[in-house]
Each structure stands twice: as C-alpha cells, then as structure tokens.
C-alpha positions as CSV (number, residue, x, y, z in Angstrom):
1,M,95.8,69.5,108.0
2,K,97.3,72.9,109.1
3,I,95.9,75.3,111.6
4,A,96.7,79.0,111.2
5,A,95.6,82.4,112.2
6,I,93.2,83.9,109.7
7,E,91.5,87.3,109.1
8,P,87.9,87.8,110.4
9,S,86.6,88.1,106.8
10,Q,88.0,84.7,106.1
11,T,85.5,83.2,108.5
12,W,82.4,84.7,107.1
13,Q,81.9,82.3,104.1
14,I,82.0,79.2,106.2
15,R,80.0,80.7,109.0
16,H,77.2,81.6,106.6
17,K,77.3,78.3,104.6
18,V,77.3,76.0,107.7
19,M,75.5,77.9,110.3
20,W,73.1,80.5,108.9
21,P,72.5,79.7,105.2
22,D,69.0,81.1,105.5
23,Q,70.1,84.5,106.8
24,P,71.6,87.4,104.9
25,F,75.4,87.1,104.5
26,E,75.8,90.3,106.7
27,F,74.2,88.2,109.7
28,V,77.5,86.3,110.2
29,Q,79.7,89.4,110.3
30,L,80.1,90.2,114.0
31,K,80.9,93.8,115.2
32,E,83.3,92.1,117.6
33,D,85.2,90.3,114.9
34,E,87.8,93.0,114.7
35,G,88.7,92.4,118.4
36,G,88.9,88.7,118.2
37,F,91.4,86.0,117.2
38,H,90.4,83.8,114.4
39,F,91.8,80.4,113.4
40,G,91.2,78.1,110.3
41,A,92.0,74.5,109.6
42,F,93.3,73.9,106.0
43,E,93.2,70.8,104.0
44,D,95.5,71.1,101.0
45,E,95.4,74.9,101.2
46,K,91.6,75.0,101.4
47,L,90.0,76.6,104.4
48,V,87.6,74.0,105.7
49,S,86.8,74.9,109.4
50,I,87.0,78.1,111.4
51,V,86.6,79.4,115.0
52,S,86.7,82.8,116.5
53,C,88.1,83.6,120.1
54,F,87.3,86.5,122.3
55,F,89.3,87.3,125.4
56,S,88.1,89.4,128.4
57,E,90.1,89.4,131.6
58,D,90.6,85.7,132.6
59,E,87.9,84.2,130.2
60,M,87.9,83.2,126.6
61,Q,84.7,82.8,124.6
62,F,84.9,81.0,121.3
63,R,82.3,81.4,118.7
64,K,81.2,80.3,115.4
65,L,83.0,77.0,115.3
66,A,82.0,75.6,111.9
67,T,83.3,73.0,109.4
68,L,82.3,72.6,105.8
69,E,79.8,69.7,105.6
70,E,82.0,67.5,103.3
71,F,84.8,67.8,106.0
72,Q,82.7,67.0,109.1
73,G,83.3,63.9,111.0
74,K,87.0,63.9,110.4
75,G,88.2,65.4,113.6
76,I,89.0,68.8,112.2
77,A,86.9,70.9,114.6
78,S,88.3,68.8,117.5
79,E,91.9,69.8,116.4
80,L,90.7,73.4,116.2
81,L,89.3,73.2,119.8
82,K,92.5,71.6,121.1
83,H,94.5,74.4,119.4
84,I,92.4,77.2,121.1
85,F,92.2,75.5,124.5
86,K,96.1,75.3,124.4
87,L,96.2,79.0,123.6
88,A,93.9,79.8,126.5
89,K,96.1,77.7,128.9
90,E,99.2,79.6,127.6
91,R,97.4,82.9,128.5
92,N,96.5,81.6,131.9
93,I,92.7,81.9,131.1
94,A,90.5,80.6,134.0
95,K,87.4,79.8,132.0
96,I,86.5,79.0,128.4
97,W,82.9,79.2,127.4
98,C,80.6,79.1,124.3
99,N,77.1,79.3,123.2
100,A,76.4,75.8,121.8
101,R,73.6,74.7,119.7
102,T,71.8,72.3,122.0
103,N,72.0,69.4,119.4
104,K,75.8,69.8,119.5
105,K,76.2,69.8,123.3
106,S,77.6,66.2,123.5
107,F,80.5,67.3,121.1
108,Y,81.6,69.9,123.6
109,E,81.2,67.6,126.6
110,K,84.0,65.4,125.1
111,F,86.4,68.3,125.9
112,G,85.2,68.5,129.5
113,M,82.8,71.3,128.9
114,I,79.8,71.4,131.2
115,D,76.2,72.5,130.3
116,T,75.3,75.4,132.6
117,Q,71.7,75.0,131.9
118,K,71.5,78.6,130.7
119,T,69.6,78.4,127.5
120,F,68.2,80.8,124.8
121,S,66.9,80.9,121.4
122,K,68.1,82.8,118.4
123,E,66.5,82.7,114.9
124,G,64.8,79.4,115.7
125,Q,67.9,77.7,117.0
126,E,68.2,76.6,120.6
127,F,71.4,77.3,122.4
128,T,72.9,76.4,125.8
129,I,75.9,78.0,127.4
130,M,78.8,75.4,127.9
131,E,81.9,76.2,129.9
132,I,85.1,74.7,131.4
133,L,87.2,76.0,134.2
134,L,90.9,75.6,133.7
C-alpha cells in the first residue's frame, strides 16, 4: 500500500460510491475541496481509500474518509488516519476533529478520539462530532 497526496477530483468517485451512492454525483463535490489537502491509499496503483483535510488556525478537520467496500477491514483507512495525524502533529495542530457517522464512532475511538455528544442528521444519516486534542 502507498499513501500519496491526490487532487480533490480524485476523491469524488470513492466518496460517491461508498458514502452517498443515492445522491447525485455533485453532492460529494465540496466547495471547500480546492482549499484542502487530499490523500489516497493505493493498492497496486489503484486508488482504494481517500481522506480530505482542512486546516484553520490550530485545528484540522478531516472529512470524507472512505474505502472501497472490497478493501474495507484491511487496515487501510487506519493507515490513512495515522498519516494525517502525523501531518497534524508536524504542523503543531492542537485539535483534530471530524463529523463521524454514529455507527462508525468506535472506529475513531481506537485513535483516541472522543465523542463530543454534538450530533446532527444529514440526508437520513446520523453524525456525531469526534475530536482529539494533541
């Protein structure tokens, strides 16, 4: 597996297929994408997992962590998270946070992230804000 910086447009196919297949393709194209940093995990040159990072002052939000279904459960998303957590530490970021689907909360807890109990719904999905202070 190789992790590399990718273009925003390279994230859209996986975001759509994994996270929002019932929405129009444009739904996964964020206006903030151009200001973010995007990373992908590759298996044999195939992009199989993606994440997008957005920095503001001393915080980093990561969004749209997604792995193709046939590659899930192999630790690929975990390696992507380790990669961006390292990047955050190198940039002296004080807090990392994300809007996690509530059914994925335990995944983020394995990385020391804490549920803030701030929840919301979007298009029928329930989310909670997870964070970790560095």
